[in-house]
Backbone as JSON Lines, residues from 0, in Angstrom:
{"i":0,"aa":"M","n":[41.51,49.41,54.58],"ca":[41.16,50.79,54.68],"c":[39.33,50.92,54.47]}
{"i":1,"aa":"N","n":[39.28,52.07,55.39],"ca":[37.75,52.03,55.55],"c":[36.8,53.34,54.01]}
{"i":2,"aa":"V","n":[35.7,52.32,53.65],"ca":[34.84,53.02,52.89],"c":[33.71,53.62,53.57]}
{"i":3,"aa":"Y","n":[33.76,54.89,53.08],"ca":[32.74,55.6,54.03],"c":[31.04,55.53,53.17]}
{"i":4,"aa":"T","n":[30.06,55.72,53.23],"ca":[28.71,55.82,52.79],"c":[28.78,57.53,52.09]}
{"i":5,"aa":"Y","n":[27.85,57.64,51.18],"ca":[27.5,59.11,50.91],"c":[26.97,59.83,52.05]}
{"i":6,"aa":"S","n":[26.31,59.54,52.58],"ca":[25.37,60.11,54.19],"c":[26.7,60.48,54.97]}
{"i":7,"aa":"E","n":[27.17,59.55,55.43],"ca":[28.49,59.79,56.37],"c":[29.2,60.03,55.73]}
{"i":8,"aa":"A","n":[29.61,60.66,54.66],"ca":[30.93,61.74,54.48],"c":[30.14,63.08,54.83]}
{"i":9,"aa":"R","n":[29.15,63.14,53.74],"ca":[28.39,64.47,53.92],"c":[28.44,65.14,55.77]}
{"i":10,"aa":"Q","n":[28.43,64.35,56.62],"ca":[28.49,64.29,58.09],"c":[28.88,64.18,58.56]}
{"i":11,"aa":"K","n":[30.22,64.13,58.0],"ca":[31.47,64.27,58.39],"c":[32.98,64.75,57.59]}
{"i":12,"aa":"L","n":[32.64,65.57,56.82],"ca":[33.47,66.16,56.08],"c":[35.09,66.36,55.72]}
{"i":13,"aa":"A","n":[34.6,67.22,57.15],"ca":[36.4,67.26,57.49],"c":[36.71,65.97,58.92]}
{"i":14,"aa":"A","n":[36.28,65.63,59.26],"ca":[36.74,64.48,60.15],"c":[37.64,63.49,58.78]}
{"i":15,"aa":"L","n":[36.88,63.13,57.77],"ca":[37.28,62.53,56.5],"c":[38.71,63.13,55.57]}
{"i":16,"aa":"L","n":[38.27,64.63,56.11],"ca":[39.44,65.15,55.52],"c":[40.75,64.97,56.08]}
{"i":17,"aa":"D","n":[40.56,65.17,57.39],"ca":[41.56,64.95,58.56],"c":[42.34,63.45,57.98]}
{"i":18,"aa":"K","n":[41.09,62.57,57.84],"ca":[41.72,61.44,57.57],"c":[42.75,60.54,56.76]}
{"i":19,"aa":"A","n":[42.23,61.54,55.53],"ca":[42.62,61.72,54.37],"c":[44.14,61.75,54.23]}
{"i":20,"aa":"A","n":[44.57,63.52,54.99],"ca":[45.38,63.66,54.48],"c":[46.01,63.4,56.13]}
{"i":21,"aa":"R","n":[46.17,62.14,56.97],"ca":[47.04,61.32,57.95],"c":[47.19,59.69,57.32]}
{"i":22,"aa":"D","n":[46.25,59.44,56.36],"ca":[46.35,57.71,55.92],"c":[46.51,57.9,54.37]}
{"i":23,"aa":"G","n":[46.48,59.25,53.8],"ca":[46.76,59.02,52.31],"c":[45.11,59.38,51.48]}
{"i":24,"aa":"E","n":[44.47,58.4,51.69],"ca":[43.39,58.55,51.11],"c":[41.54,58.14,51.61]}
{"i":25,"aa":"V","n":[40.64,58.52,51.53],"ca":[39.73,58.05,52.07],"c":[39.1,57.54,50.68]}
{"i":26,"aa":"R","n":[37.66,56.76,50.96],"ca":[36.89,56.28,49.96],"c":[35.44,56.27,50.18]}
{"i":27,"aa":"I","n":[34.88,56.97,49.85],"ca":[33.48,57.09,49.49],"c":[32.67,56.13,48.44]}
{"i":28,"aa":"R","n":[31.46,55.26,48.79],"ca":[30.68,54.59,47.81],"c":[29.47,55.54,47.95]}
{"i":29,"aa":"R","n":[28.77,55.59,46.81],"ca":[27.31,56.38,46.74],"c":[26.88,55.07,46.66]}
{"i":30,"aa":"R","n":[25.02,55.19,46.63],"ca":[24.29,54.17,46.56],"c":[24.16,53.17,45.56]}
{"i":31,"aa":"D","n":[24.54,53.73,44.19],"ca":[24.9,52.72,42.95],"c":[26.04,52.21,42.85]}
{"i":32,"aa":"G","n":[26.8,51.81,43.39],"ca":[28.2,51.6,43.93],"c":[29.13,52.23,43.33]}
{"i":33,"aa":"Q","n":[29.27,52.95,43.01],"ca":[30.61,54.06,42.38],"c":[31.17,54.13,43.82]}
{"i":34,"aa":"V","n":[32.21,54.12,43.73],"ca":[33.69,54.74,44.69],"c":[34.45,55.39,44.01]}
{"i":35,"aa":"F","n":[34.15,56.27,45.2],"ca":[35.63,57.68,44.93],"c":[36.37,57.76,45.98]}
{"i":36,"aa":"V","n":[37.69,58.33,45.44],"ca":[38.77,58.11,46.38],"c":[39.35,59.88,47.05]}
{"i":37,"aa":"I","n":[39.56,60.49,47.84],"ca":[39.75,61.46,47.85],"c":[41.26,61.47,48.55]}
{"i":38,"aa":"K","n":[41.89,62.2,48.13],"ca":[43.36,61.97,48.54],"c":[44.12,63.37,48.74]}
{"i":39,"aa":"P","n":[44.8,63.45,49.49],"ca":[45.53,65.33,49.56],"c":[46.47,65.65,48.32]}
{"i":40,"aa":"Q","n":[46.36,66.45,47.67],"ca":[47.35,66.86,46.52],"c":[48.42,67.08,47.17]}
{"i":41,"aa":"T","n":[49.31,66.6,46.24],"ca":[50.75,66.29,46.74],"c":[51.13,68.74,46.24]}
{"i":42,"aa":"R","n":[52.21,68.47,47.54],"ca":[53.05,70.03,47.09],"c":[53.65,69.89,46.33]}
{"i":43,"aa":"R","n":[53.77,70.98,45.43],"ca":[54.58,70.92,44.36],"c":[55.63,72.1,44.64]}
{"i":44,"aa":"S","n":[55.68,72.17,45.61],"ca":[57.06,73.48,46.44],"c":[57.68,72.92,46.97]}
{"i":45,"aa":"S","n":[58.92,73.35,47.79],"ca":[59.71,72.83,48.88],"c":[58.75,73.36,50.17]}
{"i":46,"aa":"P","n":[58.87,72.86,51.26],"ca":[58.12,73.63,52.54],"c":[59.2,74.74,53.19]}
{"i":47,"aa":"L","n":[60.07,74.26,52.45],"ca":[61.12,75.61,53.1],"c":[61.55,76.89,51.92]}
{"i":48,"aa":"D","n":[60.56,76.91,51.05],"ca":[60.6,77.75,49.93],"c":[59.93,79.11,50.88]}
{"i":49,"aa":"I","n":[61.03,80.07,51.13],"ca":[60.13,80.96,51.95],"c":[60.04,82.43,50.94]}
{"i":50,"aa":"D","n":[59.13,84.08,51.75],"ca":[59.67,84.98,50.36],"c":[60.91,85.38,51.09]}
{"i":51,"aa":"G","n":[61.22,86.39,50.39],"ca":[62.46,87.01,50.55],"c":[61.92,88.51,51.82]}
{"i":52,"aa":"I","n":[62.98,88.78,52.69],"ca":[62.66,89.97,53.37],"c":[63.43,91.27,52.64]}
{"i":53,"aa":"D","n":[62.39,92.49,52.11],"ca":[63.33,93.63,51.36],"c":[64.14,94.62,52.81]}
{"i":54,"aa":"L","n":[65.29,94.04,52.66],"ca":[66.04,95.28,53.92],"c":[66.18,96.19,53.24]}
{"i":55,"aa":"N","n":[66.25,96.76,51.71],"ca":[66.73,98.17,51.64],"c":[68.33,98.32,51.65]}
{"i":56,"aa":"L","n":[68.82,97.46,51.66],"ca":[71.06,97.59,51.69],"c":[71.45,97.92,50.47]}
{"i":57,"aa":"T","n":[72.02,98.33,50.81],"ca":[73.03,98.65,49.07],"c":[74.31,97.5,49.3]}
{"i":58,"aa":"L","n":[74.76,97.45,47.75],"ca":[75.76,96.71,47.85],"c":[76.85,96.94,48.59]}
{"i":59,"aa":"P","n":[77.0,98.22,49.07],"ca":[79.0,98.37,49.9],"c":[78.35,97.31,51.13]}
{"i":60,"aa":"E","n":[76.41,98.27,51.65],"ca":[76.46,97.91,53.03],"c":[76.33,96.3,53.14]}
{"i":61,"aa":"I","n":[75.92,95.69,52.19],"ca":[76.06,94.12,52.49],"c":[77.67,93.85,52.25]}
{"i":62,"aa":"L","n":[78.04,94.48,51.69],"ca":[79.63,93.85,51.83],"c":[80.22,94.32,53.11]}
{"i":63,"aa":"Q","n":[79.81,95.64,53.35],"ca":[80.57,95.98,54.7],"c":[79.88,95.15,56.01]}
{"i":64,"aa":"S","n":[79.26,94.66,55.86],"ca":[78.74,93.5,56.72],"c":[79.26,92.05,56.67]}
{"i":65,"aa":"I","n":[79.21,91.63,55.68],"ca":[79.94,90.31,55.49],"c":[81.47,90.38,55.69]}
{"i":66,"aa":"Q","n":[82.49,90.88,55.57],"ca":[83.41,92.08,56.29],"c":[83.67,91.51,57.6]}
{"i":67,"aa":"E","n":[82.76,92.27,58.16],"ca":[83.03,92.54,59.36],"c":[82.51,91.23,60.05]}
{"i":68,"aa":"G","n":[81.54,90.71,59.33],"ca":[81.38,89.47,59.88],"c":[82.75,88.03,60.07]}
{"i":69,"aa":"R","n":[83.67,88.51,58.68],"ca":[85.03,87.87,59.1],"c":[85.99,88.18,60.04]}
{"i":70,"aa":"R","n":[85.4,89.69,60.38],"ca":[86.88,89.83,60.66],"c":[86.74,89.27,62.4]}
{"i":71,"aa":"S","n":[85.74,88.98,62.83],"ca":[84.67,88.44,64.26],"c":[85.46,87.34,64.26]}
{"i":72,"aa":"Y","n":[86.25,86.88,63.77],"ca":[86.41,85.37,63.46],"c":[87.69,85.13,63.66]}
């Protein structure tokens, strides 16, 4: 695992964020010896969650569409 100095991190922040996303974490060391870890935040929702589409269909229209789909088989 690579450890970057504070100065390097300031100059290459975008690249370090990409590296953290790819490798899981990046460490940055300050002059006083403190080390900080930058990690991507985990997603709380499923990537398959999508917003619905409002088609303004009534219940009879939905049921008719289902029946027509079943008749074609």
